[in-house]
N, C-alpha and C positions, 0 to 999 in steps of 0.2 A: 223366841221359840218358833215354833213351827205347827201350822194347824192346816189341816186339809191339804197338805203340800204346800204351804204357803209361808213366806216368812210375818209371823205377827207382831206388829209393830205396836198394837195396843187396841183400846177401845175409845169410841165416843158415843157414849153412852152404852145401848147396848149393840152397837154397830161395830162390829171386828174391823181393825183397817190393815190390810195386808200388803206386803208387796208381791207381786205374781213372779216368780223365779223367771219366766220368761222373758221379763221387761226388767230385769235388773242389770241388765248390761247396758242399759240407757241411761245409765248413770243418776248422779242424785248427788243432794245438799244436804247438811248437817249445821245448822247455825244457830245462834244466838251467843247472848253475854255471857260473862265468866259463871260459872254456878249453878247454870238455871238448866243442866243434866245432859248436857252433849255425850259427855265420857257414857254413861248409862246407855243412851240410845247406841251409841256405835258397838258397845258390847253386846247386846241386843242381837245386834244385826249380824255382829261377826257369828255370833255362836248360832244363830240360825240358817246361817250359809253354811260354815263348816259343818251342822247335822244335815243339810242337803248335797253333804260331799262335792262342796265346792270350796277348793281351797283360798286360802284367804290372804292379805299382806296388811298388816297394820302397823304404823308407824306411831311409839309409845313417847310421846314429849313429858309426859309428865310423870310417867313410873310409876301408871296405878291400872296398865293393862294384863302385867304377868299375872296377876289372880287367876285369868282363866284356865291356867293348869289345876286352880282347885274346886268342887264343887261349894256352892252356898251353901250357908247356915242362916236357922231361923231366930230373925230379931225381931221386933216389933215393927219396923215399918216395911221389913218386906210381908211380914204375916197379914198385914193391914191390907199392902196394895195389892196379894194374892187373892184376899179374902173378898175384897170389895168389887175386885174385876172378875172374879169368878175364875180365876184361871186355874186351879184345880182337875175343875171338870173340861178343863182345853188341854190339860195334860200336862202342866206345869211341875216340874222336879228340879231340885239341883241336880247341877251334872258339873262335868268336869270338861276339858277339853283337849285338843292335841296341839300343844307348842312347839317352834323350833324358834330359839333366842338367839340374835342376831345383834352385833353392837359394832361398830364401826371402828370402834377402838380396841374393841378382844376384850373388854373388862366387865361388861354385863350379858356377854353373847358369845358366840360364835363371832371369828373376824367375820366382816363382810368386806369382800374386795373389790374392785374391780380392776381395770388396765389403761394407762393414758390413752392408747390406741382404742378401745370400747368408748371412753366417753367423750373423745374427738373434740377438734379445736374450738367449737362451737359453744361449748359446754364451758370448757374450760376459760376462754377468755370472759364468760360470764364470771364463773367465779373470782378469779385474778381482776375484774373491775377493766379490761383492756379496753384502749379505745379502738374505731375503726382499724387506724394504719397497722398499728400492735397485733389487732385479731388478724389482717392479712397476712402479718409477715408471718405470725403463729401457723396458719395455713399453709405458707410456705414450707416451714419447716418441716410440718408433718408429711407434705407432699415430697420433699426430699429425702424422708426416711423410707415413704413407699416404694419410691423410683430404686433406693438404693438397698432395698432388703433389710432394713435396720429395726427392729422390735421394739417399738416404745411400750416398756412396761410399767415401770415406776419412774419417782419422779428425778430420779439419777441419769435414767436414758433421758427422759429429756434436756435436763442441764446438760449432759456431755453433749447432745444432739446439737444445741443452742449454739455452744463452743464451738463445734466441728462446722458449722454453717456458718458464724463467725468469721473465725482463721478462715473459712475459702468461700468468702462473698461475692470476691472479685470474677471466683471461677464461675460463679451460678446466675450472675447479673445477663447472661446472654440469655439465659436459658430460662430462667425464672422471675426476671426483674431485680430492679434495684432491693437491697436488702439493707437496711439501716443498722448501725450497729449501735445508734440509741434506744430504736424498737426492741432489739434483743437485749438489750440491758435490761428495759423494762420488764422485759418477759422474764429474764431471769429473776429479780427483785419478787415477781409475781410468784413465783414456784416455791422460791426461799421462804414467802410470807405462809404458803400455803403448808409447808411442809412445818414451819410452827404452830399451827393450828392442828397438826395430825393426819395430816394428807398422804405422807410417806407410809403409813399404816393403810390406809385407805386403799392406796394405787401400789396393785403387786398380786402376786398369786400365790394360792390355786383361785382364780378369779370365780366368782359367781356364777353357776350355770342356770339361767332360768326354769330349765327342766326341773328340776331340786325344788321348787316352788309351786312346781303343779302335781300335788303328791295328797294322797290319803294315807289314814292311820290303817290299824288292822281290822277296825270299825267300821271301814267306809266313810269315816268324817273327814271334812276336807282339812289340810294341814293349815294353822294358824300360822302367819309366819312373822314373829312380833321384831318389828327392829327397836332397839333402846335409842332413844333420840335425848335423852339430859343431856348429854355433853355435847352432842351433834347440833343441838338447835342452837347451841350459845355462838357457833357459825352458819348466820341464816341462810349466806348465800350456799355454803357447801353444801346444807341441809338441803335446801331445795333443789339444788341441779343434781345431788345424789337423785332424789325422787323424782325430777323428770327425765334423767338419764334411765331408771327402774321402769317408768311409763315405756320409754321409747325401746327397750330391748324388750318388752313384751309385745311391743306392735312390730318388732322389727322379726322377731323368732317365731310368733305362733302363725299357724296358719289360717286360712280366710275359713271361716263356720259358717257364717251369716246367722240366720238366726235360730237359735237353739233353745233345749227348754232349760236349760239354767245355764249359767254363764262356768266359763272356764276356769274364771277367777273372779276376786273382787279387791278391787285396791282402795283403801281409806288412805287419804292425805290429811294428816292434821294439820293445823295453822297452816293452810291454804293460801292467806294471803303473801305468804313469801316468795310463793311461787312467782308471782307477778310482780312484786315489788322491783323497781327500777330493771325491769328488763326491756331491751331494746322489741323495736316493731317485727324486727326479725323472729326472735325468739318466740314473741308470743302469737305470731302465726303459726308458729311450727308447735307450740302447746295445744292449739285450737284447731290445728291440723289431727295430730294425734288423737284428740280429744273426739272428733268427730269419726274417726275412721277404724278406732280401737273396737268398737263396740263390734265390727263385724269380724274382729277377732275371738269374742266372746270374753271379754272384758269388758268388766264395769269400775268406774271410776267416783268413786265417793271424796268429795271436798269437804273439809269439817274446818271452821271459819268462825269469827265471831257474827258478823254480818255477809249478806248477800253482796253488798257494793262493793266487796274485798273482790270479787271475781267479776274478769271483763264479761260484757255484757255476751259478746260471741260465745264466749263457753258457759256462763250461765242460760243461755237458752238450749243448751244441749243438754240439760240437768233435769232429769223427766220425775225422780222421786224427792220430794223435799220433804224435810223436817224444819220446821223454824222454830226451835225455842224463842223464850222470852226477851226482847227487846229494850233497854231502857233509850228514855229519851227526857233529856233535863237542858240539852240546848238545842237550837235551831237547825245546826249541824247534824245532831241526831235525830232531830224530828225527821229532818229530810231523808234520812238513811231509814226509818221504820215506814217512811211512807213507799220509798222504792223497794222494802221486802214485803209492803201488805200489796203494792201492784204486782208481782211477780206470780202471786195464786189468783186462783179464779177464783171470781167472788160467791162468796157463802151468803144469801139473801137472808139468813137468820143471824147474821152479825156482821160487826161492822169490824173488817179486819184488821184495819189501824190500830183500833182499840184494844181489841182481846190480844193483839202482842204484847204489848205492855201489862197486862192484866194476868196473862200466864203464872201459873206456879212453878215450882220446881219439879220437873218430872212430867209437865204438862208442855205440848207443842201445837203448832198447827202444822199440820200435815196434809202434802197431796202427791199422790203417786199414781202411776201409769195403770189404767185399766187393761182387761184382755184383750182389746183393740188397740192399745196404745194411744190412749187418749187422759189429760191429764185430770183429776178428778177435781170436784171442787174442794175448798180449802175445811178439813176437820178439827173442831176441836178434840185432840185426842189427849189419853190419858195413856201414858209408856209404859210399856211391860217392865216387871225389876228383870234382872237377870240371873241366871240360872246357877254361873258361877259366881265366884268368891268374891265381896265388896271387900277392900281391906289391901293389904299387901301381902307379900312373902320375904321370907331372912334369906341372907344372903348363900347359907348352906344347902336351902331348898332351889336355888337359881342355879348356884354352881352342880347339882346332881339333875336338872333337867337339862340342862348344857351338856353334860357328859354323857347323858343316856341317849341321847340324839343321834340316829343313826348317821347325819351328815357330820358328827362332830369330828370322825378319825379325816375325812375327807378335805374339813377347811381349818382344822386347829393350827397346824404346823406351815409355817410362811415357806414359798419356796422361790429362789432366786434363779432363775436360771439364764443362759444367755440370753445376752439381748446387745440394747444399742451403746450401753455402758461399756460392757464385757468388750466389746469389738473395737470400739474407739480406744478405749485402754491400750489392748494388743496392738493395734495400728502407732497408737503414739510411741508406745514401747520399743516397738519394731523398727518406726523411725530414730527415733531416739539411738538406739543399738547402731543401726546403719550409721547415722554420724558420727558416734565415737570409731566404730571400725576405719569410716572413712579418714577420721583424722588420724589415729594409728597408723593406718597406711600413708599416710601423708607424712608424719611424722620419721617413719620409719625412713622414708623414700630420701626425706629431707638427711637423715643420719647417714644413710649410704652415699648420700653424694657429698658430704661433708668427709666422711672417710677414705673416698677415693680423691678428693680433693688434697685431704693430707696427706696421703700415701703421694700422689704427684707432686707435690711441695717437698717433702721429706725427700723423694726420688730426686728434683731436681737439684736441691741442695746437695746431696749426696754426690751427683756426679760434677756439678762446679767443685765441691772443694776438689774430689779427686783430678779432676781437671788443672784445677788452680794448680794442686800441689806438683803435679807430674809435669805441668809445662813450666812452672818455676825452675823445676830440678832440671830439666832439659836446657832450659837457656841459660842456666848458671854455668851447666855443664859446657855447653857452648861457649859462652864467654869465658869460661875460665882458656878456653882452648882458644881464643881470641886473643883474651887478655894475654896468656901463657906468649902469644906469640909478639905481643906486643913487646911485652917486660914489665917485670915489677910490679908494686903494688896498684901503682895507676891503673893498669892494666887489668889486674883482678875484679877490681870494684868496678871499672867499667864493664867488665864482663857479666860482672853480675847484675848490674841494673839492665844492661842489654838482655840477658835472658829472664829478668822479670815482665820487662816490657812485651818480649817476644811472647810468654805465656798469655799475658792478657788477650794480646791480640788474637791468639787460638783461640781462648773462650768469646770474645768475643763475634766470633765467626761462626761457632758453634750455636748459641744461644741470641742471634738475632742481636747484638749489640747489649745487651742486658748486662 
């Protein structure tokens, strides 16, 4: 809730514990064991930022954040807490908040998509679990696509591009280096595996425009962009990579604003440990860089996880506003984690932080925020305010109504498959195939004509031979008869005939070269 223009988290005795809006882009942490109240704290903060006119992004892992769209209702627990904390006088009231619902799979929200080109080879390599060599080859595939003006929008574009590079890898070796077919095959398998997890729905158009996240409703409240992650979380690498991409998009697209009175947007990253699990050093360096620099764009990032040790030290040091719910310590390893969490707070001389962390009840937390000058306050034991929105669930019909009534629904609801690398290479392959068919047909036609010419030539030769042979034989026999007649008798006729035939063969041999 909002008190005097500040985010009221709760009370420590009679002291109100608040986050100053101008310090909210210094990032934060919400941590604690399962069932200790992290979701309530998350809702209280999201509601408060929305009331301040700050757009909010929430990753809804458990599916219990959608009721932000409904005002809360009285019940014994809420009434007791409101009364004991004196929140009625502070302006507490049940309220609903503006929400756009999203879902990568398009099932429980508007489809949320990006393109292969926008997510880039580094994050794709992480999703697919590629080794260094395969990642380098994927970078080459992207470079060739850029150099040849081929758009990589969806997974079929990427597969077509990989195939095209494989077929022409010898031609590219000089300009881009050797491209191993085995690495290309491994990348293709990775893409197919992604498609089986639903990436074919995630990669496509219309791609998300970050500007659509940075808006308010007609009451001036910041829109809450709620991404349903109940299904996405089953693919941890895809979940974490998507959220990392979203942070990167905010960083790359927003202008520098320096210190401002309130954030341009607040980003809540639930199950934050997934972002860092099995991440390479290069990727961790990139995440740390984004976290350090994105606050100058007016964006506050809040990580939600079970234990602060899930967050790398370089990033944990950047988190100025900390809400630590109870931690359990039944094993030496868990005790070590609690000690590390206790040491991340400024010590309060009134209690032992390590002990209190294990004694906190549900809805209580140790809190340290940045004061007006940006200095972390000492740890305070705080009772967290109850949310003003509904605690529970919403049914599918209400969810569908909210999705369809969104001003963004018409823009993102329908998939668009525009001309890109796949279509271009398909046309190219089709043209090559058609040209090959034409060339073969022309060659066959040439051969057919040559055969016809040869056949006609042979037929002509035979006709000439036949005529010549007949003519020569006739002439020869006539000459023979004349000669034989001169000699006389049947012997003379026979001799004349044979002599005439021999004379005919001699004429043919002379005409056709002895054939």
